[in-house]
N, C-alpha and C positions, 0 to 999 in steps of 0.2 A: 210620747210627742209623736206627731204624724204630720209629715210636708205634704201640700197637695196641690192641685191645678191652680192659677191665678195668684201664687206665692201667698198660699193661706197656712196657717199653722194652726193645730188643735193639740188639747191636751187630755188625754183620757183617763179614767180611773181604772183602777183593776178589774173592776166588775163590767168594764166597757162604756160606762156612762159619760158624757163629758164633764172635765172638771171645770167647775163654773167659777173656781177662786183665778182661773186663767183668763186675763182680760175681763171681757164682762160675760160671756156665755160659754167659755172653754174652748172657744175659737177665735182667730183674727186673719181678717184678709187685708194683706199690706196695701197701702197705697203708693207702693212705689210699684206695683206691676210686675209682670213677668212669672213665668210659670216655674214653680219650685220644684227641686231636683232633691236635694240631701239635705240633711241636719247633722250637727255636731254639738255636743253637750261638754260646755267647760266645766272644771272642777268644783265651782261657786254655783252651778246650776242654770247659767245663762246659756241660751242657745244661738248657734249660728244658724244660718239657712242660706243656701245658695240656689240661685234662680238663674233664668236663661238671661243672656245679655250680660252675663259677668256680672250679677247683682248680687251682693253682700248684705244680708240683714242680720242685727243683734238683738235680742230680747231679753229684758229682764226675765227674773223667774216669774211674775205676774203678767207677763205678757207685753208689757209696755215695752216701746223701743228703747234701747240702751243708747242714748246720745252720748256717752263717753267714748263712743265707735264714730269717730268721722263727722262727730257733733249733731248728726241727724239719726244715727243708728242705722244706717245704710250706706252702702259705697258701690256705685257703678265705675267699676274700672276701664281704663283703655289701656290697653298692652301692645297692640298691635298698630299698624300706620293709622295715621290719623283718618277719622272719619270711618274707618273699616270695623266689621264687628268683632268681638270677643264672645268666647262661650265658656261659662263655667259649669262644670257638671258634677266634680267631686270635690269633698271638703274632708280634712281632718285636723287634729288639734294635737301639736307636739305636745310634750311633757311639761316643757317649758311655757306653756300657753299660746305659744305664735299658731297662726292660722296658715295653713297650706291650702289652696285652690289649684284645681286642675282643669285643663278642658284644650280650647284650641285659641288661636289668635290670626286674624287673616295679616298676611306678609305685604298687602297692598297690591299683590299681583293676583289675587283671586284665588289663592290657595291657602288651606288652612294649614297652621304648625302647630306640634304637640308643645303645650305649654304647662308651666307649672310657677306659681308665684307663693310669695310667704310675706305674711301682713304682721305688723305688731299688733298688740291689744287696742292701740288707738286707731285702728285703719290704715295706718300708714305702710307703704311698702317698705319692708325689711331690706336695705342696701346692701346688707353683708350676705346677702342669699343671692348668688348669682351675677348679673349684670342687673344694678338698680331693683333689685328685688324680685326679678322675674326670668324664665329661660324659656327660650323658643326652641325647638328642634325641628328640622326636615327629615324625618326619619323614613318615610317613602315618599318618592317624587309623585306628589299628586296632593291628597289631602290626608292629612292626620288629625284625629281629635283622641284627647285624654277623658276617659269616662269613669275610671276608679283609680283610688289613692289608697295605700297602705305604709303603715311606720313599723320599721323592724325594729327589734330591741335595741340595737346599735345604734338608733336614731337615724338611719339612711330612709329615704322615701324612695318608694315604688308607684310607678304610674303605668297603667295600661288603659288599651283601647284599640282603636282600629287604624289602618292605613289604607288607601285606595288610589287608584288610578281613575280619572274620568268620573268621578261620582261612585264607584263600586267601591265595596268593601273588601279587599282584597287579602288582609293580612292582619295577624295580632301584632298591634305593636306594643313594647314594653321599654322602659327606661327606667335607671335606678341613679339617683341623685346623693350625692355626700352631703353632708350637714350644710355645707355652705354653698349649695346649690350648683354644684359642678358634676357632672357625668362621671359615674364612679366605674374606671377601666376595668376593677376586678369583676363587673358583669358583661359577660360574653365578649371581652376585648376591648370595647368603647363606651360601653356604658347603657349602650341600646341594642335592641333586638327586634325583629321582624320573620314571623314565623308561619305559614298557612299549610297545616296539615292536610287541608283539602284545599281545592281550586281557589275557593273564596272562605274567608274564615272571619269572624268577626268575635271580640271580646267585648261583655258588658259589664262582668263583675267579676271580683279578683278578691282571694285572701291569702295571708300567708300561714301555710302550717306550721305543726308544732316543730317540725324537723328543718323549717327554713324554704322548703319547696314553694313555689306560685302555683296555685291553682286556680284556673280560669272559668268561668260560665259564660257561653255563647252560643254560637250557632255555625254550624256548617251548612254554608250559604249554597253549596253546590247541590246537595242532596236536600235541602231546607229542612235538617233535621237539628236537634238539640246536640249540643257537643260539652266536653268537659275536657280541659288541656291542663297537663303539667308539666312545669320546668323547675329545673334544680336552682337553689340560691345562686348558683354562680352564670345563671343563664342557659345551661345547657339542658337538653331534652332529657326528662325524667323517663327513660326508654323502660323503666321496670313499671311504669304505670301504664294499665290497659295494653294497647298495643302501639308501641312504639311512642308512648304519651299521650295519646289523646284516645277519646271514646265519642261514638256518635249514637244518640238514641232516636229511633223511630217510633213514635208512640202508636201511630194506628194506621200508616202506611199514607198519612196524607202530608202535603207540602206546609210548612209553615210552623215548625216546632222550634223552639229556642229556651234556652237558660238565661234568666237574669239574675238572681240572687243565690249567692252561696254561702255557706256556715258549715262550721267543723264540729263534729260531735266530739265529746270527752274521750272516744275511743280510738280517736284518728279517721273515722268514717266522714265522708264528705257528703253533705246533702244539698242539691240543687233544686231551683223551682224556677218556673216560666209557664209557658204556653204550651199546651198539647192539642195538637189540630185532630179536631174528630171527621171534619167535613172541609171542604174549600170556604164555608163560611161561617163554621161553629168551631169554637175555640175552648177547652176547658183549663183550668188551672191545673199544672202539672207539677209533680216534684217526685224526686230519685235521690237513692242514697246509694252511693259507692264505698265500697271498701278501700283501704290504703292500697290495695293491688290493681285497682282500676275497674274491677268485676261489679257487677251490681249486687247490691248487698239482700240476698232472697229472705232474710227476717225481717225484713221491711216490705210489708203489704205482699206476702209471698213471692213476689218476682223483682222485687227493688223498685218498684215503681207504681206510682198512682195518680190519679187523675179525680178531679172534683169538679163538678157542673157547677158554673155561676150562678146560673138561673136559667129557666126555661126562656128559650128566645134570646140568650145573652151571651157574650164570650165573655173569657176571662184571662186575668194574667197577673202574675206575681212578680213584682217588682224587685222585692226585696225579701229576705228571710232573717230570723235571730232565733239561735239555739238558747231556748231556756234552760235555768239550772235543774229543772224537774225533768228532763229530756224531751218535752214536748218541743214543737216548732212553731213559731209563730211569722206569719206572712203579711205582707201589705201589697196591695196592687190595684187593679181597676176593672171595672165592667162596663162592657159597651152593649146597650140595648139594640136588638135590630129591629 
């Protein structure tokens, strides 16, 4: 299942062909509008899709809108000040079937706040979660945006993204919530953490490692390199990882490298993927694998990293990756033709 620009969704067979049993031709473009960001699959095979402007859509297994969700199959929710925009960028489904959305909301004073919301299966906000189903956090004085969500084995919710001043992405922002939507004080003392190992740092992807550590894919915006960062489960810096808990990767001496997708290998190695700058105008798909120590795994592509040209005259970006049971890595992204 693949989410795409314009709130489109498609289902693809194992051989790469479109599954024509899904909707009419294997794909569907929503008439609700908005660019799609993430998908989540329920235990009974239904599909949630989160799109820009905080739009949530639920599909049946055949691609039809599920009208049991907010009567129309979609919900455009307003969490902030009236008339001000919300953004939904991350989605997960709890083990009890409840839906969690992460992103940001405008506080009415032109500043974005870190937000996380929980919905019942019928599309209404879960009022047992925080205050009326949603929580705002002013983590960094400026603008905060949540881009990734993860669910711990004990049901706690972790959200990560970035916070900045004057429109700059200055720090990684992480918050951990208890099952009732209240910040967990066992995480860094107050339930939230900001950290910028570089002068400006951005976190885009996140996962929870088998030992409970948090691993972040992002960028070192000072040197314009890709970056991987690791925190312990209590929010402390995992100093045994790389140098002081983080590593920066420069693919070829050009500015513009970053990681977006992150996945875990069965041996505990971390695989990250994104964009590898080759010139000031050309960017390849980039992928790297790190050992649990934070060193590049030289058993992967001889030096721990690899690039693939998207197409002649094109630039590529991997947005998300998935480790397959056979050890292969599946990536999804985009190509821009120059």
